[in-house]
A tleap script that builds the chain and sets N, CA, C and O, in Angstrom:
source leaprc.protein.ff14SB
mol = sequence {
  NMET TYR ASN SER VAL ILE VAL ASP HIE PHE
  THR ASN PRO SER ASN THR GLY GLU ILE THR
  ASP LYS ASP ILE GLN ILE LYS ILE GLY ASN
  SER VAL CYS GLY ASP THR ILE PHE ILE ASP
  ILE LYS LEU ASP ARG ASP HIE ILE ILE ASN
  ALA LYS PHE LYS ALA TYR GLY CYS ALA THR
  SER ILE ALA THR ALA ASP ILE PHE SER GLU
  TYR ILE ILE GLY LYS SER PHE LYS GLU ILE
  GLN ASP ILE SER VAL THR GLU ARG LYS GLU
  MET LEU GLY GLU LEU ASP PRO SER GLN MET
  HIE CYS LEU HIE ILE LEU GLU GLU LEU PHE
  THR LYS LEU ASP GLU HIE GLN GLY ASP THR
  ALA CCYS
}
set mol.1.N position { -31.024 -47.528 -15.133 }
set mol.1.CA position { -31.833 -47.974 -14.179 }
set mol.1.C position { -31.086 -47.305 -12.651 }
set mol.1.O position { -29.884 -47.280 -12.391 }
set mol.2.N position { -32.112 -46.853 -11.882 }
set mol.2.CA position { -31.676 -46.294 -10.698 }
set mol.2.C position { -31.629 -47.090 -9.540 }
set mol.2.O position { -32.604 -47.818 -9.353 }
set mol.3.N position { -30.620 -47.117 -8.639 }
set mol.3.CA position { -30.631 -48.117 -7.536 }
set mol.3.C position { -31.562 -47.550 -6.508 }
set mol.3.O position { -32.022 -46.413 -6.617 }
set mol.4.N position { -31.827 -48.325 -5.542 }
set mol.4.CA position { -32.785 -48.068 -4.443 }
set mol.4.C position { -32.386 -46.777 -3.671 }
set mol.4.O position { -33.247 -46.002 -3.254 }
set mol.5.N position { -31.087 -46.574 -3.498 }
set mol.5.CA position { -30.715 -45.384 -2.662 }
set mol.5.C position { -30.849 -44.160 -3.494 }
set mol.5.O position { -31.148 -43.122 -2.904 }
set mol.6.N position { -30.671 -44.134 -4.773 }
set mol.6.CA position { -30.999 -43.008 -5.634 }
set mol.6.C position { -32.484 -42.773 -5.682 }
set mol.6.O position { -32.921 -41.638 -5.490 }
set mol.7.N position { -33.229 -43.723 -5.912 }
set mol.7.CA position { -34.614 -43.604 -5.956 }
set mol.7.C position { -35.180 -42.943 -4.609 }
set mol.7.O position { -35.891 -41.940 -4.654 }
set mol.8.N position { -34.854 -43.507 -3.523 }
set mol.8.CA position { -35.362 -43.077 -2.190 }
set mol.8.C position { -34.954 -41.559 -2.077 }
set mol.8.O position { -35.825 -40.753 -1.750 }
set mol.9.N position { -33.645 -41.123 -2.338 }
set mol.9.CA position { -33.275 -39.784 -2.063 }
set mol.9.C position { -33.809 -38.741 -3.112 }
set mol.9.O position { -33.937 -37.552 -2.819 }
set mol.10.N position { -34.095 -39.223 -4.280 }
set mol.10.CA position { -34.727 -38.405 -5.238 }
set mol.10.C position { -36.178 -38.241 -5.073 }
set mol.10.O position { -36.670 -37.116 -5.155 }
set mol.11.N position { -36.837 -39.193 -4.867 }
set mol.11.CA position { -38.317 -39.234 -4.482 }
set mol.11.C position { -38.727 -38.553 -3.240 }
set mol.11.O position { -39.765 -37.898 -3.141 }
set mol.12.N position { -37.819 -38.745 -2.242 }
set mol.12.CA position { -38.147 -38.359 -0.809 }
set mol.12.C position { -36.991 -37.493 -0.182 }
set mol.12.O position { -36.540 -37.791 0.924 }
set mol.13.N position { -36.560 -36.520 -0.832 }
set mol.13.CA position { -35.501 -35.710 -0.413 }
set mol.13.C position { -35.768 -35.122 0.992 }
set mol.13.O position { -36.878 -34.616 1.161 }
set mol.14.N position { -34.866 -35.123 2.051 }
set mol.14.CA position { -35.079 -34.702 3.311 }
set mol.14.C position { -34.441 -33.251 3.501 }
set mol.14.O position { -34.768 -32.604 4.497 }
set mol.15.N position { -33.701 -32.814 2.743 }
set mol.15.CA position { -32.996 -31.529 2.981 }
set mol.15.C position { -33.052 -30.461 1.885 }
set mol.15.O position { -32.126 -29.660 1.761 }
set mol.16.N position { -34.157 -30.440 1.068 }
set mol.16.CA position { -34.354 -29.418 0.069 }
set mol.16.C position { -34.717 -28.120 0.749 }
set mol.16.O position { -35.398 -28.078 1.773 }
set mol.17.N position { -34.182 -26.964 0.067 }
set mol.17.CA position { -34.589 -25.665 0.545 }
set mol.17.C position { -33.183 -24.806 0.645 }
set mol.17.O position { -32.141 -25.090 0.055 }
set mol.18.N position { -33.390 -23.733 1.496 }
set mol.18.CA position { -32.259 -22.956 1.764 }
set mol.18.C position { -32.182 -22.552 3.254 }
set mol.18.O position { -33.165 -22.673 3.984 }
set mol.19.N position { -31.029 -22.081 3.682 }
set mol.19.CA position { -30.933 -21.614 5.103 }
set mol.19.C position { -30.612 -20.099 4.830 }
set mol.19.O position { -29.674 -19.718 4.130 }
set mol.20.N position { -31.492 -19.303 5.459 }
set mol.20.CA position { -31.397 -17.763 5.456 }
set mol.20.C position { -30.118 -17.312 6.109 }
set mol.20.O position { -29.365 -16.490 5.586 }
set mol.21.N position { -29.888 -17.925 7.357 }
set mol.21.CA position { -28.676 -17.509 8.100 }
set mol.21.C position { -27.523 -18.423 7.991 }
set mol.21.O position { -26.866 -18.702 8.994 }
set mol.22.N position { -27.244 -18.902 6.833 }
set mol.22.CA position { -26.329 -19.915 6.596 }
set mol.22.C position { -24.853 -19.272 6.898 }
set mol.22.O position { -24.636 -18.075 6.710 }
set mol.23.N position { -23.932 -20.115 7.349 }
set mol.23.CA position { -22.592 -19.729 7.535 }
set mol.23.C position { -21.734 -19.988 6.205 }
set mol.23.O position { -20.811 -19.224 5.923 }
set mol.24.N position { -22.009 -20.912 5.522 }
set mol.24.CA position { -21.233 -21.538 4.351 }
set mol.24.C position { -22.396 -21.735 3.252 }
set mol.24.O position { -23.536 -22.126 3.503 }
set mol.25.N position { -21.911 -21.405 2.044 }
set mol.25.CA position { -22.710 -21.944 0.791 }
set mol.25.C position { -21.646 -22.468 -0.164 }
set mol.25.O position { -20.697 -21.786 -0.550 }
set mol.26.N position { -21.872 -23.717 -0.512 }
set mol.26.CA position { -21.160 -24.463 -1.560 }
set mol.26.C position { -21.884 -24.456 -2.842 }
set mol.26.O position { -23.041 -24.875 -2.860 }
set mol.27.N position { -21.349 -24.043 -3.866 }
set mol.27.CA position { -21.826 -24.264 -5.249 }
set mol.27.C position { -20.943 -24.959 -6.049 }
set mol.27.O position { -19.740 -24.695 -6.066 }
set mol.28.N position { -21.504 -25.916 -6.781 }
set mol.28.CA position { -20.661 -26.685 -7.810 }
set mol.28.C position { -21.555 -26.779 -9.084 }
set mol.28.O position { -22.782 -26.723 -8.992 }
set mol.29.N position { -21.022 -26.899 -10.068 }
set mol.29.CA position { -21.603 -27.155 -11.400 }
set mol.29.C position { -20.725 -27.938 -12.269 }
set mol.29.O position { -19.500 -27.842 -12.204 }
set mol.30.N position { -21.386 -28.776 -13.149 }
set mol.30.CA position { -20.843 -29.631 -13.990 }
set mol.30.C position { -21.073 -29.016 -15.497 }
set mol.30.O position { -22.206 -29.059 -15.976 }
set mol.31.N position { -20.095 -28.502 -16.162 }
set mol.31.CA position { -20.327 -27.993 -17.463 }
set mol.31.C position { -20.697 -28.890 -18.577 }
set mol.31.O position { -21.256 -28.482 -19.595 }
set mol.32.N position { -20.353 -30.198 -18.347 }
set mol.32.CA position { -20.551 -31.201 -19.394 }
set mol.32.C position { -22.067 -31.505 -19.309 }
set mol.32.O position { -22.694 -31.437 -20.366 }
set mol.33.N position { -22.686 -31.810 -18.247 }
set mol.33.CA position { -24.013 -32.381 -18.104 }
set mol.33.C position { -24.996 -31.109 -17.766 }
set mol.33.O position { -26.176 -31.165 -18.112 }
set mol.34.N position { -24.500 -30.017 -17.115 }
set mol.34.CA position { -25.367 -28.882 -16.808 }
set mol.34.C position { -25.847 -28.957 -15.189 }
set mol.34.O position { -26.503 -28.032 -14.711 }
set mol.35.N position { -25.518 -29.968 -14.500 }
set mol.35.CA position { -25.915 -30.072 -13.102 }
set mol.35.C position { -25.423 -28.707 -12.403 }
set mol.35.O position { -24.423 -28.091 -12.770 }
set mol.36.N position { -26.163 -28.368 -11.472 }
set mol.36.CA position { -25.838 -27.356 -10.631 }
set mol.36.C position { -26.384 -27.581 -9.252 }
set mol.36.O position { -27.586 -27.782 -9.081 }
set mol.37.N position { -25.478 -27.549 -8.219 }
set mol.37.CA position { -25.880 -27.808 -6.902 }
set mol.37.C position { -25.460 -26.574 -5.980 }
set mol.37.O position { -24.377 -26.004 -6.114 }
set mol.38.N position { -26.471 -26.198 -4.981 }
set mol.38.CA position { -26.177 -25.241 -3.980 }
set mol.38.C position { -26.285 -25.970 -2.653 }
set mol.38.O position { -27.278 -26.672 -2.465 }
set mol.39.N position { -25.361 -25.868 -1.728 }
set mol.39.CA position { -25.658 -26.401 -0.442 }
set mol.39.C position { -25.385 -25.274 0.597 }
set mol.39.O position { -24.304 -24.687 0.648 }
set mol.40.N position { -26.478 -25.000 1.456 }
set mol.40.CA position { -26.280 -24.052 2.612 }
set mol.40.C position { -26.048 -24.797 3.824 }
set mol.40.O position { -26.741 -25.753 4.173 }
set mol.41.N position { -25.060 -24.343 4.457 }
set mol.41.CA position { -24.697 -24.933 5.762 }
set mol.41.C position { -24.720 -24.018 6.920 }
set mol.41.O position { -24.289 -22.868 6.836 }
set mol.42.N position { -25.235 -24.533 8.034 }
set mol.42.CA position { -25.322 -23.855 9.295 }
set mol.42.C position { -24.351 -24.500 10.402 }
set mol.42.O position { -24.487 -25.665 10.777 }
set mol.43.N position { -23.447 -23.713 10.846 }
set mol.43.CA position { -22.370 -24.229 11.877 }
set mol.43.C position { -22.669 -23.832 13.240 }
set mol.43.O position { -23.283 -22.788 13.461 }
set mol.44.N position { -22.232 -24.676 14.255 }
set mol.44.CA position { -22.097 -24.321 15.584 }
set mol.44.C position { -20.728 -24.820 15.923 }
set mol.44.O position { -20.522 -26.016 16.130 }
set mol.45.N position { -19.730 -23.852 15.984 }
set mol.45.CA position { -18.365 -23.974 16.057 }
set mol.45.C position { -17.866 -24.826 14.865 }
set mol.45.O position { -17.886 -24.389 13.714 }
set mol.46.N position { -17.376 -26.171 15.219 }
set mol.46.CA position { -16.875 -26.859 14.048 }
set mol.46.C position { -17.824 -28.111 13.642 }
set mol.46.O position { -17.402 -29.058 12.978 }
set mol.47.N position { -19.108 -28.007 14.102 }
set mol.47.CA position { -20.076 -29.066 13.813 }
set mol.47.C position { -21.102 -28.428 12.867 }
set mol.47.O position { -21.484 -27.263 12.982 }
set mol.48.N position { -21.523 -29.298 11.910 }
set mol.48.CA position { -22.594 -28.740 11.052 }
set mol.48.C position { -23.855 -29.131 11.610 }
set mol.48.O position { -24.065 -30.315 11.872 }
set mol.49.N position { -24.741 -28.212 11.822 }
set mol.49.CA position { -26.045 -28.397 12.671 }
set mol.49.C position { -27.150 -28.400 11.493 }
set mol.49.O position { -28.271 -28.789 11.821 }
set mol.50.N position { -26.976 -28.065 10.353 }
set mol.50.CA position { -28.031 -28.114 9.392 }
set mol.50.C position { -27.475 -27.838 8.099 }
set mol.50.O position { -26.491 -27.110 7.966 }
set mol.51.N position { -28.071 -28.395 7.131 }
set mol.51.CA position { -27.608 -28.411 5.621 }
set mol.51.C position { -28.893 -28.483 4.809 }
set mol.51.O position { -29.800 -29.270 5.082 }
set mol.52.N position { -28.925 -27.616 3.791 }
set mol.52.CA position { -30.214 -27.678 2.860 }
set mol.52.C position { -29.584 -27.559 1.385 }
set mol.52.O position { -28.473 -27.074 1.171 }
set mol.53.N position { -30.344 -28.009 0.512 }
set mol.53.CA position { -29.701 -27.922 -0.933 }
set mol.53.C position { -30.811 -27.455 -1.904 }
set mol.53.O position { -32.012 -27.602 -1.678 }
set mol.54.N position { -30.334 -26.932 -2.904 }
set mol.54.CA position { -31.067 -26.731 -4.202 }
set mol.54.C position { -30.258 -27.316 -5.301 }
set mol.54.O position { -29.094 -26.963 -5.488 }
set mol.55.N position { -30.865 -28.215 -6.038 }
set mol.55.CA position { -30.097 -28.992 -7.008 }
set mol.55.C position { -30.906 -28.839 -8.407 }
set mol.55.O position { -32.134 -28.921 -8.393 }
set mol.56.N position { -30.252 -28.632 -9.523 }
set mol.56.CA position { -30.807 -28.610 -10.865 }
set mol.56.C position { -30.054 -29.536 -11.720 }
set mol.56.O position { -28.876 -29.326 -12.010 }
set mol.57.N position { -30.745 -30.602 -12.148 }
set mol.57.CA position { -30.177 -31.765 -12.968 }
set mol.57.C position { -30.723 -32.861 -12.923 }
set mol.57.O position { -31.907 -32.906 -12.591 }
set mol.58.N position { -30.056 -33.982 -13.226 }
set mol.58.CA position { -30.602 -35.288 -13.349 }
set mol.58.C position { -30.972 -35.758 -11.940 }
set mol.58.O position { -30.559 -35.201 -10.923 }
set mol.59.N position { -31.739 -36.769 -11.953 }
set mol.59.CA position { -32.173 -37.483 -10.591 }
set mol.59.C position { -31.028 -37.890 -9.741 }
set mol.59.O position { -31.058 -37.663 -8.531 }
set mol.60.N position { -29.998 -38.491 -10.317 }
set mol.60.CA position { -28.873 -38.948 -9.529 }
set mol.60.C position { -28.151 -37.712 -8.924 }
set mol.60.O position { -27.689 -37.833 -7.790 }
set mol.61.N position { -28.025 -36.621 -9.535 }
set mol.61.CA position { -27.275 -35.535 -9.026 }
set mol.61.C position { -28.131 -34.834 -7.856 }
set mol.61.O position { -27.586 -34.299 -6.891 }
set mol.62.N position { -29.427 -34.885 -8.024 }
set mol.62.CA position { -30.361 -34.383 -6.973 }
set mol.62.C position { -30.178 -35.354 -5.660 }
set mol.62.O position { -29.968 -34.940 -4.520 }
set mol.63.N position { -30.282 -36.523 -5.995 }
set mol.63.CA position { -30.139 -37.506 -4.899 }
set mol.63.C position { -28.724 -37.386 -4.203 }
set mol.63.O position { -28.600 -37.543 -2.988 }
set mol.64.N position { -27.734 -37.118 -4.989 }
set mol.64.CA position { -26.477 -36.969 -4.441 }
set mol.64.C position { -26.311 -35.782 -3.519 }
set mol.64.O position { -25.637 -35.852 -2.491 }
set mol.65.N position { -26.952 -34.671 -3.919 }
set mol.65.CA position { -26.976 -33.574 -2.985 }
set mol.65.C position { -27.820 -33.825 -1.703 }
set mol.65.O position { -27.548 -33.204 -0.675 }
set mol.66.N position { -28.739 -34.634 -1.740 }
set mol.66.CA position { -29.644 -34.935 -0.560 }
set mol.66.C position { -28.765 -35.950 0.185 }
set mol.66.O position { -28.680 -35.749 1.396 }
set mol.67.N position { -28.138 -36.933 -0.278 }
set mol.67.CA position { -27.283 -37.838 0.400 }
set mol.67.C position { -26.093 -37.146 1.062 }
set mol.67.O position { -25.725 -37.536 2.170 }
set mol.68.N position { -25.467 -36.132 0.438 }
set mol.68.CA position { -24.316 -35.416 1.012 }
set mol.68.C position { -24.889 -34.620 2.172 }
set mol.68.O position { -24.439 -34.771 3.308 }
set mol.69.N position { -25.835 -33.810 1.912 }
set mol.69.CA position { -26.469 -32.972 3.057 }
set mol.69.C position { -26.903 -33.823 4.207 }
set mol.69.O position { -26.758 -33.383 5.348 }
set mol.70.N position { -27.379 -34.903 4.022 }
set mol.70.CA position { -27.840 -35.853 5.110 }
set mol.70.C position { -26.729 -36.385 5.863 }
set mol.70.O position { -26.797 -36.521 7.084 }
set mol.71.N position { -25.638 -36.713 5.142 }
set mol.71.CA position { -24.569 -37.194 5.713 }
set mol.71.C position { -23.692 -36.256 6.729 }
set mol.71.O position { -23.138 -36.644 7.757 }
set mol.72.N position { -23.699 -34.955 6.205 }
set mol.72.CA position { -22.798 -33.951 6.976 }
set mol.72.C position { -23.429 -33.515 8.238 }
set mol.72.O position { -22.728 -33.234 9.210 }
set mol.73.N position { -24.776 -33.443 8.274 }
set mol.73.CA position { -25.482 -32.864 9.448 }
set mol.73.C position { -25.223 -33.778 10.751 }
set mol.73.O position { -25.359 -34.995 10.876 }
set mol.74.N position { -24.815 -32.824 11.665 }
set mol.74.CA position { -24.414 -33.415 13.132 }
set mol.74.C position { -22.925 -33.940 13.123 }
set mol.74.O position { -22.461 -34.547 14.088 }
set mol.75.N position { -22.261 -33.693 12.072 }
set mol.75.CA position { -20.785 -34.076 12.162 }
set mol.75.C position { -19.932 -32.983 12.268 }
set mol.75.O position { -20.399 -31.869 12.034 }
set mol.76.N position { -18.631 -33.117 12.616 }
set mol.76.CA position { -17.680 -32.095 12.760 }
set mol.76.C position { -16.782 -32.157 11.457 }
set mol.76.O position { -16.802 -33.181 10.775 }
set mol.77.N position { -16.037 -31.134 11.121 }
set mol.77.CA position { -15.208 -31.219 9.989 }
set mol.77.C position { -14.337 -32.352 9.840 }
set mol.77.O position { -14.172 -32.966 8.785 }
set mol.78.N position { -13.698 -32.645 11.114 }
set mol.78.CA position { -12.738 -33.794 11.289 }
set mol.78.C position { -13.529 -35.141 10.968 }
set mol.78.O position { -13.007 -35.979 10.233 }
set mol.79.N position { -14.662 -35.325 11.466 }
set mol.79.CA position { -15.377 -36.553 11.176 }
set mol.79.C position { -15.680 -36.688 9.639 }
set mol.79.O position { -15.579 -37.757 9.036 }
set mol.80.N position { -16.027 -35.612 9.118 }
set mol.80.CA position { -16.255 -35.593 7.620 }
set mol.80.C position { -14.918 -35.938 6.850 }
set mol.80.O position { -14.939 -36.736 5.914 }
set mol.81.N position { -13.867 -35.380 7.223 }
set mol.81.CA position { -12.525 -35.589 6.603 }
set mol.81.C position { -12.188 -36.981 6.663 }
set mol.81.O position { -11.593 -37.518 5.728 }
set mol.82.N position { -12.554 -37.653 7.783 }
set mol.82.CA position { -12.142 -39.023 8.051 }
set mol.82.C position { -12.699 -40.242 7.123 }
set mol.82.O position { -12.227 -41.373 7.019 }
set mol.83.N position { -13.752 -39.727 6.530 }
set mol.83.CA position { -14.538 -40.792 5.658 }
set mol.83.C position { -13.547 -41.096 4.364 }
set mol.83.O position { -13.007 -40.237 3.666 }
set mol.84.N position { -13.452 -42.412 4.233 }
set mol.84.CA position { -12.648 -42.884 3.041 }
set mol.84.C position { -13.192 -42.739 1.715 }
set mol.84.O position { -14.421 -42.723 1.646 }
set mol.85.N position { -12.563 -42.634 0.696 }
set mol.85.CA position { -12.884 -42.629 -0.632 }
set mol.85.C position { -13.891 -43.745 -0.911 }
set mol.85.O position { -14.971 -43.528 -1.460 }
set mol.86.N position { -13.491 -44.919 -0.514 }
set mol.86.CA position { -14.338 -46.190 -0.726 }
set mol.86.C position { -15.682 -45.791 -0.008 }
set mol.86.O position { -16.715 -45.874 -0.673 }
set mol.87.N position { -15.744 -45.384 1.242 }
set mol.87.CA position { -16.960 -45.101 2.037 }
set mol.87.C position { -17.950 -44.085 1.141 }
set mol.87.O position { -19.161 -44.236 0.981 }
set mol.88.N position { -17.169 -43.081 0.637 }
set mol.88.CA position { -17.853 -42.051 -0.273 }
set mol.88.C position { -18.599 -42.734 -1.412 }
set mol.88.O position { -19.782 -42.553 -1.703 }
set mol.89.N position { -17.760 -43.519 -1.992 }
set mol.89.CA position { -18.394 -44.124 -3.284 }
set mol.89.C position { -19.653 -45.004 -2.897 }
set mol.89.O position { -20.687 -45.113 -3.555 }
set mol.90.N position { -19.380 -45.541 -1.823 }
set mol.90.CA position { -20.696 -46.592 -1.364 }
set mol.90.C position { -21.872 -45.897 -1.054 }
set mol.90.O position { -22.947 -46.494 -1.119 }
set mol.91.N position { -21.810 -44.527 -0.671 }
set mol.91.CA position { -22.890 -43.688 -0.297 }
set mol.91.C position { -24.074 -43.559 -1.473 }
set mol.91.O position { -25.275 -43.370 -1.275 }
set mol.92.N position { -23.440 -43.705 -2.655 }
set mol.92.CA position { -24.542 -43.558 -3.737 }
set mol.92.C position { -25.053 -44.870 -4.215 }
set mol.92.O position { -25.995 -44.935 -5.004 }
set mol.93.N position { -24.370 -46.039 -3.690 }
set mol.93.CA position { -24.742 -47.273 -4.186 }
set mol.93.C position { -24.215 -47.655 -5.690 }
set mol.93.O position { -23.417 -46.957 -6.317 }
set mol.94.N position { -24.674 -48.626 -6.069 }
set mol.94.CA position { -24.229 -49.066 -7.540 }
set mol.94.C position { -24.777 -48.087 -8.589 }
set mol.94.O position { -25.986 -47.869 -8.663 }
set mol.95.N position { -23.879 -47.494 -9.405 }
set mol.95.CA position { -24.325 -46.638 -10.586 }
set mol.95.C position { -24.182 -47.143 -11.938 }
set mol.95.O position { -23.197 -47.831 -12.207 }
set mol.96.N position { -25.027 -46.886 -12.793 }
set mol.96.CA position { -24.989 -47.149 -14.115 }
set mol.96.C position { -23.754 -46.205 -14.727 }
set mol.96.O position { -23.388 -45.171 -14.169 }
set mol.97.N position { -23.229 -46.669 -15.831 }
set mol.97.CA position { -22.192 -45.586 -16.421 }
set mol.97.C position { -22.628 -44.288 -16.650 }
set mol.97.O position { -21.846 -43.378 -16.374 }
set mol.98.N position { -23.809 -44.002 -17.135 }
set mol.98.CA position { -24.362 -42.701 -17.318 }
set mol.98.C position { -24.441 -41.957 -16.019 }
set mol.98.O position { -24.517 -40.729 -16.063 }
set mol.99.N position { -24.432 -42.590 -14.848 }
set mol.99.CA position { -24.539 -41.826 -13.564 }
set mol.99.C position { -23.232 -41.613 -12.851 }
set mol.99.O position { -23.220 -41.006 -11.781 }
set mol.100.N position { -22.152 -42.076 -13.383 }
set mol.100.CA position { -20.879 -42.174 -12.740 }
set mol.100.C position { -20.289 -40.619 -12.510 }
set mol.100.O position { -19.419 -40.399 -11.668 }
set mol.101.N position { -20.793 -39.693 -13.253 }
set mol.101.CA position { -20.442 -38.272 -13.061 }
set mol.101.C position { -20.778 -37.867 -11.713 }
set mol.101.O position { -20.172 -36.899 -11.254 }
set mol.102.N position { -21.716 -38.502 -10.950 }
set mol.102.CA position { -22.287 -38.111 -9.745 }
set mol.102.C position { -21.250 -38.479 -8.606 }
set mol.102.O position { -21.323 -37.952 -7.496 }
set mol.103.N position { -20.351 -39.344 -8.915 }
set mol.103.CA position { -19.356 -39.607 -7.887 }
set mol.103.C position { -18.436 -38.428 -7.996 }
set mol.103.O position { -18.039 -37.937 -6.940 }
set mol.104.N position { -18.051 -37.918 -9.117 }
set mol.104.CA position { -17.274 -36.703 -9.235 }
set mol.104.C position { -17.924 -35.406 -8.505 }
set mol.104.O position { -17.275 -34.575 -7.871 }
set mol.105.N position { -19.229 -35.392 -8.699 }
set mol.105.CA position { -20.081 -34.297 -7.940 }
set mol.105.C position { -19.884 -34.493 -6.510 }
set mol.105.O position { -19.559 -33.549 -5.790 }
set mol.106.N position { -20.089 -35.842 -6.000 }
set mol.106.CA position { -19.957 -35.978 -4.533 }
set mol.106.C position { -18.642 -35.671 -4.110 }
set mol.106.O position { -18.560 -35.121 -3.012 }
set mol.107.N position { -17.523 -35.916 -4.770 }
set mol.107.CA position { -16.122 -35.644 -4.357 }
set mol.107.C position { -15.923 -34.203 -4.322 }
set mol.107.O position { -15.309 -33.693 -3.384 }
set mol.108.N position { -16.415 -33.488 -5.306 }
set mol.108.CA position { -16.267 -32.090 -5.346 }
set mol.108.C position { -17.098 -31.437 -4.137 }
set mol.108.O position { -16.647 -30.399 -3.652 }
set mol.109.N position { -18.211 -31.947 -3.652 }
set mol.109.CA position { -18.686 -31.415 -2.564 }
set mol.109.C position { -18.056 -31.601 -1.321 }
set mol.109.O position { -18.112 -30.736 -0.447 }
set mol.110.N position { -17.389 -32.793 -1.161 }
set mol.110.CA position { -16.603 -33.097 0.061 }
set mol.110.C position { -15.360 -32.054 -0.073 }
set mol.110.O position { -15.003 -31.447 0.936 }
set mol.111.N position { -14.763 -31.866 -1.200 }
set mol.111.CA position { -13.549 -30.948 -1.477 }
set mol.111.C position { -13.960 -29.430 -1.032 }
set mol.111.O position { -13.328 -28.763 -0.212 }
set mol.112.N position { -15.049 -29.039 -1.673 }
set mol.112.CA position { -15.423 -27.618 -1.282 }
set mol.112.C position { -15.783 -27.326 0.194 }
set mol.112.O position { -15.519 -26.236 0.700 }
set mol.113.N position { -16.467 -28.447 0.957 }
set mol.113.CA position { -16.634 -28.334 2.176 }
set mol.113.C position { -15.298 -28.142 3.034 }
set mol.113.O position { -15.178 -27.279 3.903 }
set mol.114.N position { -14.265 -29.104 2.657 }
set mol.114.CA position { -13.049 -29.143 3.374 }
set mol.114.C position { -12.354 -27.828 3.226 }
set mol.114.O position { -11.552 -27.482 4.094 }
set mol.115.N position { -12.616 -27.028 2.132 }
set mol.115.CA position { -12.012 -25.700 2.017 }
set mol.115.C position { -12.409 -24.690 2.870 }
set mol.115.O position { -11.749 -23.664 3.039 }
set mol.116.N position { -13.604 -24.968 3.492 }
set mol.116.CA position { -14.298 -24.094 4.499 }
set mol.116.C position { -14.046 -24.607 5.960 }
set mol.116.O position { -14.664 -24.078 6.884 }
set mol.117.N position { -13.214 -25.555 6.176 }
set mol.117.CA position { -12.941 -25.758 7.488 }
set mol.117.C position { -12.885 -24.744 8.583 }
set mol.117.O position { -13.448 -24.832 9.674 }
set mol.118.N position { -12.129 -23.765 8.149 }
set mol.118.CA position { -11.899 -22.608 9.142 }
set mol.118.C position { -13.062 -21.642 9.337 }
set mol.118.O position { -13.015 -20.742 10.176 }
set mol.119.N position { -14.057 -21.843 8.576 }
set mol.119.CA position { -15.340 -21.048 8.747 }
set mol.119.C position { -16.147 -21.466 9.756 }
set mol.119.O position { -17.117 -22.180 9.501 }
set mol.120.N position { -15.851 -21.076 11.029 }
set mol.120.CA position { -16.518 -21.559 12.162 }
set mol.120.C position { -17.440 -20.315 12.805 }
set mol.120.O position { -17.022 -19.158 12.774 }
set mol.121.N position { -18.611 -20.635 13.334 }
set mol.121.CA position { -19.500 -19.748 13.914 }
set mol.121.C position { -19.599 -20.088 15.475 }
set mol.121.O position { -19.346 -21.199 15.940 }
set mol.122.N position { -19.974 -19.053 16.165 }
set mol.122.CA position { -20.058 -19.274 17.728 }
set mol.122.C position { -21.448 -19.841 17.963 }
set mol.122.O position { -21.815 -20.122 19.104 }
savepdb mol mol.pdb
quit
């Protein structure tokens, strides 16, 4: 059963697509379930001004990509780093056991973004 957060972001994603003049692209994949997510990010100095995603996989992983991209838009790398692990887990709402792999996907997205902290544009 999908919770209301997952249903909303899967049925009405707000950040699908790609950014042609992106500054960063994050790609993650889960070899166990086959989910693949691409996040394109546009920067203005250390702030994320836009994020778009393409996701291939289950409804929860697609919703996770939308939730992540929605969360990071308008924030600085510092603001994003300051979110606690507990707050990250709460972003997806309550998940069924079969959906728990999306918590790992979300953590990997945050980790990959953190690796790009020095990639700033004017």
